[in-house]
All heavy atoms as an XYZ file, in Angstrom:
922
protein
N      42.730    133.347     11.733
C      42.271    134.425     12.589
C      42.628    134.091     14.036
O      42.292    133.031     14.539
C      40.756    134.590     12.457
C      40.194    135.541     13.487
S      38.428    135.856     13.366
C      37.739    134.252     13.554
N      43.335    134.999     14.665
C      43.754    134.822     16.051
C      42.977    135.798     16.919
O      42.883    136.982     16.598
C      45.256    135.098     16.139
C      46.042    134.533     17.299
C      45.889    133.024     17.413
C      47.521    134.880     17.137
N      42.402    135.294     18.011
C      41.640    136.127     18.961
C      42.139    135.847     20.369
O      42.682    134.776     20.641
C      40.141    135.814     18.892
C      39.501    136.090     17.554
C      39.461    137.563     17.265
N      38.834    137.794     15.989
C      38.014    138.795     15.747
N      37.736    139.669     16.685
N      37.488    138.919     14.555
N      41.922    136.796     21.268
C      42.419    136.697     22.637
C      41.357    137.087     23.655
O      40.457    137.870     23.357
C      43.629    137.640     22.831
C      44.808    137.274     22.001
C      44.941    137.738     20.709
C      45.802    136.446     22.508
C      46.041    137.402     19.936
C      46.896    136.096     21.742
C      47.020    136.581     20.449
N      41.523    136.568     24.888
C      40.655    136.944     26.007
C      41.436    137.853     26.959
O      42.660    137.929     26.902
C      40.190    135.711     26.813
O      41.325    135.185     27.526
C      39.592    134.635     25.919
N      40.733    138.481     27.869
C      41.367    139.309     28.898
C      42.138    138.445     29.902
O      42.950    138.956     30.660
C      40.319    140.157     29.620
C      39.674    141.188     28.706
C      38.615    142.006     29.420
N      39.175    142.887     30.418
C      39.691    144.093     30.184
N      39.701    144.555     28.963
N      40.169    144.826     31.168
N      41.876    137.125     29.909
C      42.590    136.195     30.786
C      43.797    135.576     30.084
O      44.390    134.625     30.585
C      41.648    135.093     31.284
C      40.588    135.624     32.231
O      40.914    136.485     33.068
O      39.430    135.175     32.122
N      44.107    136.068     28.886
C      45.317    135.689     28.130
C      45.252    134.322     27.458
O      46.281    133.717     27.191
C      46.575    135.825     29.005
C      46.653    137.159     29.672
N      46.942    138.318     28.998
C      46.423    137.512     30.956
C      46.907    139.329     29.846
N      46.589    138.872     31.035
N      44.055    133.841     27.183
C      43.921    132.671     26.314
C      43.848    133.168     24.871
O      43.380    134.266     24.608
C      42.645    131.872     26.613
C      42.619    131.179     27.949
C      42.030    132.037     29.059
O      41.455    133.106     28.765
O      42.146    131.635     30.228
N      44.327    132.336     23.952
C      44.142    132.663     22.538
C      43.280    131.602     21.890
O      43.123    130.490     22.393
C      45.478    132.808     21.792
C      46.208    131.513     21.531
C      45.847    130.667     20.496
C      47.274    131.130     22.349
C      46.523    129.470     20.275
C      47.950    129.944     22.130
C      47.563    129.124     21.085
O      48.227    127.946     20.869
N      42.719    131.965     20.754
C      41.886    131.069     19.970
C      42.262    131.281     18.506
O      42.334    132.416     18.048
C      40.420    131.427     20.213
C      39.361    130.712     19.394
C      38.085    130.601     20.225
C      39.053    131.461     18.113
N      42.546    130.187     17.823
C      42.790    130.229     16.371
C      41.710    129.382     15.728
O      41.584    128.193     16.021
C      44.174    129.687     16.035
C      44.446    129.707     14.526
C      45.843    129.236     14.146
N      46.845    130.175     14.610
C      47.735    129.924     15.584
N      47.742    128.772     16.207
N      48.631    130.826     15.921
N      40.929    129.989     14.854
C      39.776    129.325     14.260
C      40.119    128.678     12.929
O      40.790    129.282     12.086
C      38.662    130.360     14.065
C      37.252    129.843     13.881
C      36.832    128.960     15.048
C      36.292    131.008     13.753
N      39.657    127.440     12.753
C      39.794    126.718     11.494
C      38.458    126.038     11.251
O      38.191    124.966     11.808
C      40.942    125.707     11.575
C      41.156    124.960     10.265
O      40.650    125.416      9.219
O      41.839    123.921     10.289
N      37.604    126.666     10.455
C      36.250    126.157     10.265
C      35.470    126.295     11.553
O      35.373    127.391     12.101
N      34.933    125.174     12.058
C      34.184    125.233     13.324
C      34.999    124.669     14.492
O      34.462    124.364     15.551
C      32.845    124.500     13.207
C      33.005    122.993     13.042
O      34.112    122.540     12.679
O      32.021    122.272     13.275
N      36.319    124.536     14.286
C      37.206    124.039     15.348
C      38.174    125.149     15.747
O      38.820    125.764     14.898
C      37.972    122.775     14.904
C      38.970    122.340     15.968
C      36.997    121.649     14.607
N      38.249    125.388     17.059
C      39.130    126.415     17.599
C      40.280    125.760     18.351
O      40.059    124.917     19.216
C      38.355    127.322     18.552
N      41.506    126.149     17.998
C      42.686    125.728     18.738
C      42.902    126.758     19.834
O      42.901    127.963     19.570
C      43.916    125.663     17.817
O      43.647    124.717     16.772
C      45.163    125.240     18.584
N      43.076    126.289     21.075
C      43.149    127.185     22.228
C      44.433    126.929     23.010
O      44.865    125.795     23.177
C      41.916    126.969     23.126
C      40.671    127.366     22.334
C      42.030    127.761     24.433
C      39.381    126.908     22.911
N      45.002    128.011     23.492
C      46.202    127.940     24.320
C      46.334    129.228     25.109
O      45.400    130.030     25.165
N      47.498    129.414     25.718
C      47.739    130.662     26.437
C      48.679    131.535     25.609
O      49.491    131.037     24.843
C      48.298    130.441     27.862
C      49.664    129.760     27.846
C      47.288    129.663     28.710
C      50.344    129.708     29.214
N      48.541    132.832     25.777
C      49.322    133.777     24.981
C      50.796    133.766     25.385
O      51.166    133.277     26.455
C      48.746    135.186     25.149
O      49.020    135.662     26.458
N      51.604    134.358     24.533
C      53.018    134.499     24.829
C      53.209    135.318     26.109
O      54.063    135.005     26.932
C      53.738    135.146     23.644
C      55.236    135.137     23.817
O      55.796    134.049     24.071
O      55.856    136.209     23.709
N      52.393    136.353     26.280
C      52.460    137.169     27.502
C      52.205    136.300     28.739
O      52.938    136.375     29.723
C      51.431    138.305     27.438
C      51.343    139.099     28.705
C      52.227    140.139     28.956
C      50.381    138.802     29.668
C      52.155    140.871     30.143
C      50.305    139.524     30.846
C      51.195    140.559     31.079
O      51.122    141.270     32.251
N      51.182    135.447     28.670
C      50.825    134.597     29.817
C      51.948    133.625     30.157
O      52.301    133.465     31.331
C      49.533    133.837     29.534
N      52.519    132.975     29.156
C      53.581    132.000     29.451
C      54.796    132.704     30.034
O      55.458    132.173     30.913
C      53.931    131.135     28.237
C      54.669    131.790     27.096
C      56.149    132.003     27.321
O      56.782    131.330     28.138
N      56.709    132.975     26.633
N      55.077    133.933     29.577
C      56.216    134.680     30.114
C      55.984    135.048     31.581
O      56.913    135.000     32.399
C      56.466    135.932     29.280
N      54.752    135.397     31.923
C      54.422    135.745     33.297
C      54.495    134.521     34.217
O      54.900    134.628     35.371
C      53.015    136.362     33.379
C      52.885    137.694     32.687
C      53.804    138.743     33.263
O      53.792    139.012     34.450
N      54.629    139.330     32.414
N      54.110    133.363     33.703
C      54.113    132.144     34.507
C      55.520    131.604     34.758
O      55.789    131.006     35.794
C      53.288    131.051     33.827
C      51.780    131.211     33.933
C      51.087    130.239     32.998
C      51.321    131.003     35.364
N      56.408    131.785     33.810
C      57.737    131.188     33.935
C      57.723    129.768     33.387
O      56.844    129.394     32.613
N      58.687    128.975     33.805
C      58.851    127.627     33.262
C      57.652    126.740     33.584
O      57.360    126.472     34.744
C      60.120    126.984     33.809
C      61.381    127.673     33.322
O      61.325    128.339     32.268
O      62.420    127.553     33.997
N      56.976    126.261     32.532
C      55.821    125.369     32.677
C      56.338    123.962     32.979
O      57.185    123.436     32.253
C      54.958    125.353     31.397
C      54.535    126.771     30.989
C      53.751    124.426     31.562
C      53.650    127.503     31.937
N      55.807    123.351     34.056
C      56.271    122.025     34.459
C      55.192    120.941     34.337
O      55.494    119.763     34.357
C      56.838    122.037     35.895
C      58.080    122.910     35.965
C      55.800    122.512     36.905
N      53.917    121.361     34.201
C      52.827    120.387     34.099
C      51.616    121.061     33.484
O      51.342    122.227     33.755
C      52.467    119.842     35.489
C      51.340    118.847     35.468
C      51.535    117.554     35.006
C      50.080    119.207     35.905
C      50.488    116.640     34.984
C      49.032    118.301     35.889
C      49.232    117.007     35.429
N      50.885    120.309     32.661
C      49.645    120.806     32.070
C      48.572    119.746     32.291
O      48.758    118.581     31.935
C      49.809    121.105     30.563
C      48.506    121.618     29.974
C      50.930    122.111     30.334
N      47.465    120.139     32.913
C      46.330    119.243     33.152
C      45.263    119.553     32.108
O      44.653    120.623     32.141
C      45.785    119.461     34.570
C      44.688    118.476     34.934
O      44.565    117.432     34.266
O      43.937    118.774     35.883
N      45.086    118.632     31.165
C      44.165    118.844     30.054
C      42.859    118.084     30.270
O      42.840    117.055     30.934
C      44.820    118.382     28.751
C      46.108    119.126     28.367
C      46.772    118.456     27.179
C      45.803    120.583     28.075
N      41.760    118.581     29.671
C      40.478    117.882     29.807
C      40.430    116.634     28.941
O      41.298    116.415     28.092
C      39.473    118.929     29.300
C      40.261    119.702     28.284
C      41.663    119.776     28.838
N      39.421    115.832     29.150
C      39.215    114.631     28.343
C      38.508    115.000     27.039
O      37.681    115.908     27.011
C      38.383    113.611     29.107
C      39.083    113.109     30.365
C      38.531    111.763     30.785
C      39.188    111.231     32.028
N      40.626    111.170     32.013
N      38.835    114.275     25.981
C      38.142    114.462     24.705
C      36.664    114.135     24.928
O      36.321    113.172     25.610
C      38.766    113.575     23.615
C      40.178    114.089     23.312
C      37.907    113.552     22.359
C      40.974    113.224     22.368
N      35.798    114.976     24.381
C      34.362    114.804     24.546
C      33.770    115.702     25.622
O      32.557    115.874     25.678
N      34.624    116.297     26.465
C      34.128    117.176     27.516
C      33.507    118.413     26.887
O      34.060    119.008     25.966
C      35.265    117.596     28.450
C      34.797    118.539     29.542
C      35.907    118.939     30.487
C      35.331    119.868     31.553
N      36.344    120.238     32.544
N      32.337    118.801     27.384
C      31.673    120.012     26.923
C      31.971    121.121     27.915
O      31.915    120.912     29.127
C      30.176    119.788     26.790
C      29.859    118.779     25.708
C      28.381    118.611     25.493
C      28.122    117.452     24.584
N      27.789    117.759     23.261
N      32.343    122.286     27.385
C      32.669    123.431     28.230
C      31.874    124.642     27.770
O      31.509    124.752     26.599
C      34.176    123.764     28.202
C      34.992    122.647     28.823
C      34.658    124.052     26.799
N      31.602    125.523     28.708
C      30.932    126.770     28.375
C      31.939    127.906     28.462
O      32.931    127.823     29.194
C      29.748    127.056     29.314
O      30.226    127.061     30.656
C      28.665    126.000     29.168
N      31.670    128.955     27.714
C      32.551    130.120     27.704
C      32.771    130.596     29.136
O      31.830    130.745     29.903
C      31.913    131.230     26.868
C      32.757    132.470     26.789
C      32.105    133.522     25.926
C      32.980    134.757     25.942
N      32.460    135.788     25.046
N      34.045    130.777     29.507
C      34.387    131.268     30.836
C      34.603    130.186     31.876
O      35.076    130.466     32.974
N      34.287    128.924     31.548
C      34.494    127.841     32.518
C      35.931    127.326     32.418
O      36.622    127.536     31.429
C      33.502    126.701     32.276
O      33.746    126.079     31.026
N      36.380    126.630     33.472
C      37.743    126.106     33.474
C      37.906    125.041     32.402
O      37.103    124.122     32.293
C      38.081    125.526     34.843
C      39.532    125.105     34.957
C      39.886    124.559     36.324
O      39.720    125.270     37.327
O      40.326    123.395     36.373
N      38.973    125.182     31.627
C      39.245    124.257     30.533
C      40.459    123.381     30.837
O      40.481    122.202     30.534
C      39.475    125.058     29.250
C      39.767    124.297     27.972
C      38.610    123.372     27.619
C      40.032    125.264     26.830
N      41.481    123.977     31.446
C      42.727    123.267     31.732
C      43.429    123.988     32.876
O      43.006    125.061     33.292
C      43.613    123.242     30.487
N      44.511    123.372     33.366
C      45.354    124.009     34.377
C      46.797    123.906     33.897
O      47.240    122.847     33.451
C      45.198    123.343     35.757
C      46.149    123.960     36.772
C      43.753    123.443     36.246
N      47.498    125.025     33.985
C      48.906    125.088     33.615
C      49.693    125.387     34.888
O      49.412    126.368     35.575
C      49.147    126.189     32.559
C      50.627    126.327     32.253
C      48.368    125.892     31.290
N      50.644    124.505     35.219
C      51.452    124.699     36.417
C      52.869    125.072     36.018
O      53.464    124.443     35.144
C      51.487    123.423     37.261
C      50.142    123.068     37.853
C      50.195    121.836     38.737
O      51.285    121.484     39.230
O      49.131    121.218     38.912
N      53.379    126.099     36.691
C      54.748    126.528     36.448
C      55.517    126.431     37.754
O      54.957    126.071     38.791
C      54.768    127.975     35.942
O      54.451    128.867     36.992
N      56.788    126.786     37.697
C      57.589    126.785     38.917
C      57.085    127.856     39.884
O      57.334    127.780     41.078
C      59.089    126.987     38.613
C      59.649    125.792     37.883
C      59.334    128.259     37.832
N      56.336    128.840     39.373
C      55.817    129.932     40.201
C      54.429    129.658     40.766
O      54.151    129.986     41.909
C      55.726    131.233     39.391
C      57.039    131.815     38.964
C      56.780    133.108     38.198
C      58.047    133.723     37.658
N      57.751    134.935     36.871
N      53.521    129.104     39.937
C      52.118    128.985     40.341
C      51.360    128.051     39.410
O      51.845    127.700     38.344
C      51.453    130.362     40.306
N      50.158    127.696     39.842
C      49.225    126.974     38.977
C      48.165    127.977     38.531
O      47.681    128.767     39.335
C      48.572    125.820     39.719
N      47.834    127.952     37.249
C      46.861    128.890     36.707
C      45.810    128.154     35.899
O      46.142    127.285     35.083
C      47.549    129.915     35.795
O      48.416    130.721     36.540
N      44.558    128.531     36.123
C      43.472    127.972     35.343
C      43.482    128.597     33.950
O      43.812    129.762     33.786
C      42.112    128.233     35.996
C      41.881    127.466     37.278
C      42.538    128.125     38.493
O      42.922    129.307     38.422
O      42.686    127.438     39.509
N      43.109    127.799     32.983
C      42.905    128.273     31.617
C      41.408    128.154     31.375
O      40.825    127.088     31.572
C      43.694    127.416     30.601
C      43.402    127.863     29.176
C      45.188    127.474     30.910
N      40.796    129.261     30.967
C      39.343    129.305     30.789
C      38.967    129.175     29.320
O      39.695    129.654     28.442
C      38.781    130.597     31.374
C      39.084    130.739     32.840
C      40.101    131.567     33.284
C      38.380    129.992     33.784
C      40.402    131.672     34.634
C      38.678    130.094     35.139
C      39.691    130.934     35.551
O      39.994    131.025     36.885
N      37.832    128.563     29.078
C      37.348    128.394     27.708
C      36.929    129.753     27.153
O      36.059    130.408     27.722
C      36.169    127.421     27.683
N      37.527    130.184     26.044
C      37.132    131.463     25.455
C      35.791    131.396     24.724
O      35.180    132.419     24.446
C      38.273    131.790     24.493
C      38.955    130.504     24.226
C      38.685    129.607     25.387
N      35.342    130.180     24.428
C      34.073    129.946     23.741
C      33.444    128.660     24.278
O      34.108    127.862     24.928
C      34.260    129.829     22.203
C      34.699    131.149     21.587
C      35.245    128.721     21.862
N      32.188    128.458     23.961
C      31.468    127.238     24.326
C      31.702    126.184     23.253
O      31.684    126.495     22.064
C      29.963    127.543     24.456
O      29.796    128.546     25.462
C      29.170    126.308     24.825
N      31.933    124.945     23.681
C      32.125    123.882     22.702
C      32.473    122.558     23.336
O      32.390    122.385     24.553
N      32.875    121.628     22.486
C      33.250    120.280     22.919
C      34.705    120.019     22.574
O      35.156    120.318     21.456
C      32.374    119.247     22.210
C      32.698    117.823     22.591
C      31.821    116.806     21.874
O      30.789    117.194     21.305
O      32.192    115.622     21.890
N      35.449    119.464     23.525
C      36.858    119.142     23.304
C      36.932    117.997     22.287
O      36.377    116.928     22.506
C      37.542    118.734     24.630
C      38.985    118.302     24.375
C      37.479    119.867     25.649
N      37.623    118.256     21.169
C      37.762    117.229     20.136
C      39.196    116.718     20.012
O      39.437    115.689     19.390
C      37.256    117.723     18.757
C      35.753    117.949     18.793
C      37.992    118.963     18.295
N      40.144    117.445     20.623
C      41.537    117.014     20.591
C      42.293    117.720     21.716
O      41.960    118.849     22.074
C      42.178    117.367     19.239
C      43.549    116.786     19.022
C      44.113    117.086     17.627
O      43.360    117.493     16.730
O      45.329    116.913     17.468
N      43.281    117.035     22.282
C      44.176    117.654     23.264
C      45.605    117.470     22.765
O      45.889    116.540     22.018
C      44.015    117.061     24.688
C      42.619    117.316     25.228
C      44.352    115.585     24.719
N      46.482    118.357     23.184
C      47.881    118.277     22.773
C      48.600    117.281     23.690
O      49.162    117.645     24.715
C      48.526    119.656     22.832
C      49.910    119.673     22.225
O      50.506    118.639     21.966
N      50.425    120.868     22.006
N      48.583    116.013     23.299
C      49.156    114.947     24.113
C      50.655    115.114     24.328
O      51.196    114.632     25.326
C      48.868    113.595     23.462
N      51.342    115.825     23.444
C      52.786    116.050     23.594
C      53.120    116.783     24.890
O      54.214    116.643     25.416
C      53.317    116.897     22.428
C      53.808    116.090     21.262
C      54.600    116.975     20.318
O      53.964    117.652     19.498
O      55.841    116.981     20.416
N      52.168    117.560     25.400
C      52.435    118.343     26.603
C      52.621    117.469     27.837
O      53.215    117.909     28.815
C      51.320    119.361     26.845
C      51.143    120.414     25.746
C      49.986    121.341     26.092
C      52.423    121.186     25.510
N      52.134    116.231     27.795
C      52.342    115.317     28.907
C      53.816    115.046     29.139
O      54.280    114.987     30.276
N      54.557    114.892     28.061
C      56.001    114.638     28.140
C      56.822    115.915     28.051
O      57.936    115.969     28.558
C      56.418    113.695     27.000
C      55.844    112.302     27.116
C      56.393    111.543     28.307
O      57.609    111.613     28.560
O      55.599    110.880     28.989
N      56.275    116.924     27.368
C      57.034    118.157     27.115
C      56.197    119.391     27.428
O      55.840    120.146     26.519
C      57.466    118.207     25.655
C      58.338    117.068     25.210
C      58.631    117.196     23.724
C      59.271    115.943     23.190
N      59.356    115.955     21.728
N      55.869    119.643     28.707
C      55.058    120.817     29.033
C      55.739    122.137     28.669
O      55.071    123.148     28.441
C      54.824    120.702     30.538
C      55.899    119.788     31.040
C      56.220    118.872     29.895
N      57.061    122.127     28.546
C      57.799    123.344     28.198
C      57.492    123.831     26.780
O      57.848    124.955     26.427
C      59.295    123.121     28.368
N      56.813    123.013     25.960
C      56.391    123.477     24.633
C      55.533    124.735     24.753
O      55.538    125.576     23.861
C      55.606    122.386     23.900
C      56.393    121.220     23.351
C      55.450    120.133     22.833
C      57.330    121.687     22.249
N      54.800    124.852     25.859
C      53.974    126.039     26.077
C      54.864    127.275     26.163
O      54.524    128.340     25.643
C      53.100    125.898     27.341
C      52.328    127.181     27.625
C      52.142    124.720     27.201
N      56.028    127.152     26.794
C      56.972    128.272     26.868
C      57.669    128.501     25.529
O      57.848    129.641     25.105
C      58.057    128.019     27.917
C      57.530    127.966     29.319
O      57.625    126.923     29.953
N      56.972    129.043     29.824
N      58.069    127.413     24.891
C      58.867    127.515     23.677
C      58.099    128.119     22.510
O      58.649    128.907     21.747
C      59.389    126.130     23.255
C      60.319    125.528     24.288
O      60.870    126.273     25.125
O      60.487    124.294     24.268
N      56.837    127.741     22.360
C      56.059    128.180     21.196
C      54.568    128.129     21.522
O      53.843    127.269     21.022
C      56.391    127.276     20.005
C      55.924    127.854     18.694
O      55.379    128.978     18.672
O      56.101    127.174     17.658
N      54.087    129.042     22.375
C      52.698    128.956     22.845
C      51.657    129.060     21.732
O      50.575    128.484     21.859
C      52.574    130.109     23.829
C      53.645    131.073     23.457
C      54.764    130.220     22.908
N      51.963    129.753     20.641
C      50.968    129.953     19.586
C      50.989    128.863     18.522
O      50.172    128.876     17.611
C      51.156    131.326     18.929
C      50.970    132.517     19.852
C      51.232    133.814     19.117
C      49.592    132.525     20.484
N      51.915    127.912     18.629
C      51.958    126.828     17.639
C      52.055    125.483     18.360
O      51.049    124.894     18.714
C      53.105    127.037     16.662
N      53.256    124.989     18.625
C      53.439    123.675     19.233
C      52.938    123.572     20.658
O      52.691    122.476     21.147
N      52.763    124.704     21.334
C      52.328    124.694     22.726
C      50.831    124.888     22.933
O      50.395    125.236     24.025
N      50.035    124.637     21.889
C      48.578    124.732     22.036
C      48.092    123.702     23.059
O      48.761    122.712     23.322
C      47.877    124.570     20.687
C      48.090    123.233     20.034
C      49.133    122.856     19.241
C      47.243    122.079     20.131
N      48.999    121.557     18.838
C      47.845    121.047     19.367
C      46.045    121.813     20.779
C      47.279    119.777     19.240
C      45.484    120.547     20.646
C      46.103    119.558     19.884
N      46.907    123.938     23.641
C      46.391    123.046     24.679
C      45.297    122.114     24.176
O      45.422    120.900     24.283
C      45.858    123.871     25.860
C      46.855    124.824     26.520
C      46.170    125.616     27.624
C      48.054    124.076     27.051
N      44.209    122.686     23.668
C      43.070    121.866     23.242
C      42.455    122.417     21.959
O      42.679    123.573     21.594
C      41.956    121.795     24.322
C      42.472    121.240     25.618
C      41.315    123.135     24.540
N      41.670    121.562     21.322
C      40.853    121.988     20.186
C      39.399    121.752     20.558
O      39.047    120.673     21.047
C      41.230    121.221     18.919
C      42.634    121.569     18.450
C      42.985    120.957     17.123
C      44.414    121.356     16.739
N      44.767    120.891     15.403
N      38.592    122.789     20.348
C      37.161    122.732     20.656
C      36.348    122.854     19.378
O      36.664    123.689     18.527
C      36.736    123.915     21.543
C      37.158    124.001     22.980
C      36.578    125.267     23.603
C      36.701    122.789     23.757
N      35.284    122.051     19.262
C      34.313    122.255     18.189
C      33.315    123.279     18.724
O      32.696    123.071     19.759
C      33.594    120.965     17.815
C      32.660    121.160     16.619
C      32.135    119.867     16.032
N      33.093    118.792     15.902
C      34.055    118.697     14.968
N      34.189    119.641     14.068
N      34.877    117.674     14.943
N      33.218    124.393     18.026
C      32.385    125.497     18.487
C      30.912    125.136     18.529
O      30.393    124.486     17.634
C      32.531    126.710     17.562
C      33.893    127.356     17.444
C      33.814    128.547     16.501
C      34.417    127.779     18.788
N      30.253    125.622     19.566
C      28.806    125.497     19.649
C      28.141    126.762     19.134
O      27.062    126.717     18.573
C      28.394    125.246     21.105
C      26.938    124.889     21.271
C      26.628    124.492     22.690
O      27.185    123.479     23.154
O      25.834    125.207     23.328
N      28.787    127.915     19.355
C      28.223    129.196     18.963
C      29.333    130.061     18.361
O      30.074    130.717     19.090
C      27.598    129.891     20.178
C      27.023    131.244     19.858
O      27.106    131.713     18.728
N      26.449    131.881     20.845
N      29.438    130.060     17.040
C      30.511    130.789     16.363
C      30.479    132.288     16.676
O      31.501    132.958     16.631
C      30.438    130.560     14.859
N      29.334    132.829     17.021
C      29.215    134.246     17.335
C      30.042    134.655     18.545
O      30.416    135.829     18.672
N      30.353    133.708     19.430
C      31.162    134.029     20.613
C      32.564    134.490     20.237
O      33.189    135.257     20.964
C      31.247    132.825     21.558
C      29.962    132.522     22.277
C      30.053    131.291     23.177
O      30.963    130.455     22.981
O      29.201    131.186     24.067
N      33.060    134.037     19.108
C      34.406    134.418     18.665
C      34.486    135.934     18.481
O      35.508    136.554     18.776
C      34.781    133.682     17.362
C      36.105    134.172     16.799
C      34.832    132.179     17.609
N      33.405    136.527     18.013
C      33.392    137.971     17.748
C      33.514    138.808     19.017
O      33.817    139.992     18.949
C      32.126    138.355     16.972
C      32.021    137.675     15.615
C      33.259    137.865     14.736
O      33.758    139.002     14.652
O      33.725    136.880     14.152
N      33.289    138.208     20.178
C      33.398    138.954     21.436
C      34.839    139.039     21.924
O      35.118    139.747     22.891
C      32.538    138.309     22.546
O      33.089    137.026     22.880
C      31.087    138.147     22.106
N      35.758    138.324     21.274
C      37.157    138.282     21.691
C      37.969    139.374     20.996
O      37.582    139.881     19.950
C      37.751    136.905     21.385
C      36.991    135.717     21.981
C      37.601    134.408     21.491
C      36.985    135.787     23.489
N      39.106    139.729     21.583
C      39.975    140.771     21.030
C      40.797    140.242     19.863
O      41.261    139.105     19.906
C      40.957    141.262     22.110
C      40.322    142.009     23.239
S      41.562    142.529     24.467
C      41.588    141.070     25.527
N      41.004    141.093     18.858
C      41.944    140.733     17.792
C      43.363    141.032     18.290
O      43.549    141.531     19.402
C      41.617    141.440     16.483
C      41.750    142.958     16.551
O      42.417    143.495     17.465
O      41.184    143.622     15.669
N      44.364    140.732     17.478
C      45.756    140.879     17.922
C      46.097    142.310     18.324
O      46.780    142.532     19.321
C      46.715    140.392     16.830
C      46.677    138.884     16.654
C      47.633    138.406     15.585
O      48.852    138.354     15.872
O      47.173    138.078     14.485
N      45.623    143.286     17.568
C      45.913    144.681     17.876
C      45.298    145.114     19.192
O      45.954    145.774     20.016
N      44.044    144.746     19.412
C      43.367    145.107     20.658
C      44.034    144.422     21.854
O      44.201    145.032     22.915
C      41.887    144.724     20.587
N      44.444    143.167     21.660
C      45.105    142.446     22.746
C      46.461    143.080     23.081
O      46.799    143.257     24.242
C      45.278    140.963     22.396
C      45.952    140.178     23.498
C      45.286    139.915     24.698
C      47.246    139.711     23.344
C      45.908    139.215     25.712
C      47.878    138.998     24.363
C      47.202    138.754     25.539
O      47.832    138.067     26.557
N      47.216    143.446     22.061
C      48.517    144.094     22.286
C      48.324    145.390     23.074
O      49.088    145.687     23.993
C      49.220    144.359     20.960
N      47.293    146.151     22.730
C      46.987    147.368     23.471
C      46.595    147.078     24.910
O      47.007    147.787     25.836
N      45.813    146.020     25.098
C      45.394    145.614     26.448
C      46.607    145.242     27.296
O      46.738    145.675     28.454
C      44.416    144.438     26.360
C      44.113    143.768     27.659
C      43.411    144.425     28.658
C      44.551    142.471     27.904
C      43.132    143.801     29.864
C      44.275    141.837     29.106
C      43.561    142.523     30.091
N      47.537    144.467     26.746
C      48.711    144.013     27.478
C      49.571    145.216     27.914
O      50.135    145.221     29.004
C      49.521    142.995     26.650
C      50.896    142.744     27.250
C      48.742    141.685     26.529
N      49.632    146.238     27.088
C      50.426    147.433     27.415
C      49.896    148.148     28.662
O      50.636    148.874     29.312
C      50.463    148.399     26.240
C      51.363    147.941     25.125
C      51.378    148.930     23.985
C      52.221    148.404     22.846
N      52.166    149.279     21.674
N      48.619    147.932     28.974
C      48.030    148.607     30.147
C      48.294    147.849     31.435
O      47.965    148.336     32.513
C      46.504    148.770     29.981
O      45.872    147.477     30.022
C      46.161    149.479     28.680
N      48.874    146.658     31.355
C      49.075    145.818     32.550
C      50.363    146.136     33.267
O      51.288    146.651     32.741
C      49.042    144.340     32.160
C      47.766    143.898     31.462
C      47.871    142.459     31.041
C      46.561    144.079     32.379
C-alpha cells in the first residue's frame, strides 16, 4: 500500500514499519540530488515534524514525517549515492523506515489516485 502527503512524501507500509521517501514528482522538481541528511536510528518523530533534509543543485528541502514513529532503519547507500533518490525514488531511493506508533495516521494520507489528482492541480 502506497500513500502520499501534500508535501510529496510517500509511505509504503509493511506490517508496522513504514518505508518513507519523496515522490517522483518531488525529486523531479528538486533536480539533481547531491546530499541527503538522514536522522539517527532510534529517533522518535511526530507526524508533520522534520524527518530528513534533501539537498539538490537547486535547493535544500525538508522531508516531513507522514506519521508518528521511531526510526528503525536509514538508507545508508544515500551517503555515497544521493542520486538514487532521482533514479528510483519509490524503491532504491527510499530515505528511512519508521516503526509506526499510530497505524490510524496512515488512513489520513492520500492513495495513489488522489495524489495523482492533487499533483495535476499544481
